Phi, psi and omega in degrees: 000132184237134173257120184254129176140165184268143181289348174283355168274126182296331180285321175296314181297322178304314180292315183300314181296318179299318180293323178294314179300320181277000180055045177261118183298137176201159174253126178262127178242103182283076180263129184276140176290344183251310183280334183240043189299322180294317179296317180294318184294334177291333178273314181217101182298343178282350176053056179237129177246138002282152169240139177242131172255112183287170178297338178273356180091001177286138181258122176246154176219164184084125187299322181291320178296316180299312182292325178296314179296313184294329177296332180284339183248355182223096185308321179299331176286320176300328181292347177282354174261140177298153181263317183292139185305317182294318179291322180294321178297316180295318178296321178296319178300311182290325176296317178299318176297316182296318180293326176292319176300316177302311183300314183289324177294320177296317179300316181292323178297313180295323179300321180280321187280329190251349181243142177288152183306324183287346179255005178298140178262098186299315178299322178293316179299316180298320179296313181298316181293326176296318177295318180297313180299320180295320179294315179297318180296319180295317178298317181297323182282331190258352180292150176293150181288327183226139174074200182262184182286341175228192179300328180225170178303133180230180183296328178293317177301317181297316180298316181297314181295320179294323179296311182294320179300321178294314179301311183296323185281320192261321182229029181300335179284348181257355185234140176277088183292341178295344178279357184234058184295322179294317180294319180295316180295317179301311182292323178298321177297317180295318183296342178277349181286149182305320183296321178287318181295328182280346179233066183291153182281064185237146180297124172087352180288141178256126178289141180284167177288326181208159182226136177290147179291000000 
């Protein structure tokens, strides 16, 4: 099983950290959507990261689709989701917020990185930043005060920490992170865990197959 994509993508990192926490063996191939476009397109012509190549050779894409499938074949990964309906609903709510924050942060990053200042679309940027700020504020208000969202670290916790880490690292100068003290503290706790430290959001880093506790 191969996970394709760079760990500086929050969605790729989300999958990698979850697999490490669940001790699910995988090979990580840090192939860039930009620098290695030909290599990536041979695996997935849609050029979407993360991409997963299963042991059967099937190619999957989208972090939620990948984690949903893998949870069905690897019980320890499924165990990272809450079982009780109320807890599962809350985790789904926070995961949705985190994925929206990732999406809007990526859009804002690309707008700055790939377009010249004179071609920036100010109304679009304002819309994206409004969505991003709303997502961050909601996460900051709804996170638990102590510990994780369940008894142990789960997929929702991983998504939230990866989202905030991407925002802080890539567009932290465009966002008032001081408005999110709960979110910052929560993410800082997560970043100290072995699974997060072993899969840092850095260009070209390869996630390990397993991490010692």
